Steps between C-alpha positions, in 0.01 A plus 500: 500500500321489167734442206422686183476236222712725278785478748556127471528237228174377349483223242373641169302176466293612796437868429552523124435183301292230668125528566309531825363144507838332470660736748227412750559124460863542605429753773593438862141537613373236257775259600443533877125476458558165328727390785222573744245315288739198499519511880121519522458207257753296695332568835154426360617170346677400821182572698289302251733206555475507878763735641393722791455824313192707588261657254558832674872479431437450130240777499747739660760414233246563220397833652867604519580393144532852363631670812867487401732721703811510280690726740445251784607214276816691406580547868457129562720415200775733625487299825456146365686533165224280360221639282252215544525499879469878498163467328393208720543733801342799323199285407483370857489858632190560284339166592632438855271203573657313210864565579555139605359347183634728226757301292436188712729217376611700195833616365571837339470357152143403573404865458780626274489227237124446502448876474746510211300228326181696538657822370675327211174347389316835529776675309512240223120528462527878474776475240281258302216752493734784400657291226154400368418871474817565303432203272145626436624847410765360266256253346263788419787683330591185304142458375478864397827475310448148363493614135740793519810410300847584616854400422639205692862503611754225551831603654328840515542514123200541263356157410151414373156650579302398806219677689506710812242268661701186422809651659302581813395135513865404542495700825165361603607137459780546752279691742230233491762242587605718792139526620465120494821458704399766754154346553652151531756623752232680706305170519799309636631731770609269784350556844744400770229426746543408867849360530749540784848645523674260263200403292394217732180530701651397832376804696145439386522127574598603852199732527266225384655222709643320197172492304627498139150524352430824684832650393428417136148644535646816657723542195204455262269732699740794493573448131128498424443816708767671290329386182750230397458133430737251658801660670850393405553139608873557564690812589807614686458795726389692190311410188744414215670818386513361151141618466613859551725446201209360306296812574771744411585301184138518384501874554835509323333334201250785504796740504640329187171531309430859596856603430463366146179698452669816626810447282290450187292813570819700550647374173177569308479842661845575368397423138174689542262205468361476853483732796394459861243738655606860527291702745387859442758723661760224520859616444703262288835667565601800708716632212307365199129544555409350163632151604262217591735277694355153586536565874253238618653226293848596613383480860352156432840394365678629807259341746506166315876504527473544878241221522723258313792583724313364800451152350859379558496647853197287584668195346822546694301542823304180441813305405694591815252414774647250746321192635174599678575874449739791547416864550709633213182497287320756718646836395505408132139382494388822671648682204450295186151358564324834548719674240436236231125545537512877527718509188267265311206714610670815371583334166141383447358839581724640223415216258126563531541875473717471187283237336182709547661800327724355227491711184 
């Protein structure tokens, strides 16, 4: 039975605030397609290093890459209670000759964590581009207003003169620092690589008859296929969850900077000095049509507050992982990793829109 989307909960980040590109990066289809690519890269590297995997098996996997039967996978998951094994079987149904080599020697985190690394890097790179657009729009405004005098405030009390452009540069300085941190974080996303169930490579040593050199080369080959340099030298079953905290913290820093921009615009709007864009036909208030409420800046404030609230959750999750891993990270990460990026995306869309139309 088809469910009407208006009859069930939908996250406003998905249908109202975030953009298409970011929503696609965190879509189920994109994630499972990466899982399948990881299985293909693993099989190809294992074949290159001497395991008995036929070219035809790899070809069948490649041809089945985009034939994802989500209903069939859901049926398997209901039976197995295991999402990775559900998709191993669903992939095997589409590439039957390769059933015996899909996921060979791997553990679930081979696909889940490595796919997360790929998506996190893609999402950080997208955020960097969006932030650069916002910075460019705000820099243009600052240049245009470089010599326009205005009253500066301290304690929100009248102080001495400054210029509108100089004030905008206060915002730009913070945003440029955010851009640097986002780009730096994107460059250091850790790729878990080809590790076994507890972070050792015992299963792969068994496959390669104890040949350590081949196991290390397998690790490097898969990392290179995914576009990474050296994989993590040491991991538990997962890559260190502290990196998730690093990512969310960097996005939280962006939330701080954009919240400050939004707050200042709201204050200046209140004293009649600055106003955000107001579209033709826009209604400022249902009861007071003459009002020009700073709706976009208020929404930026609200979304930044939500983004900052996810930072301590990521920190608590990272701090309470046990030994080689526990699964109490799973549900939380499924929520705060996508939501932090979707929220940052929504904020930056607003920032650029407001900066391009500041009056």
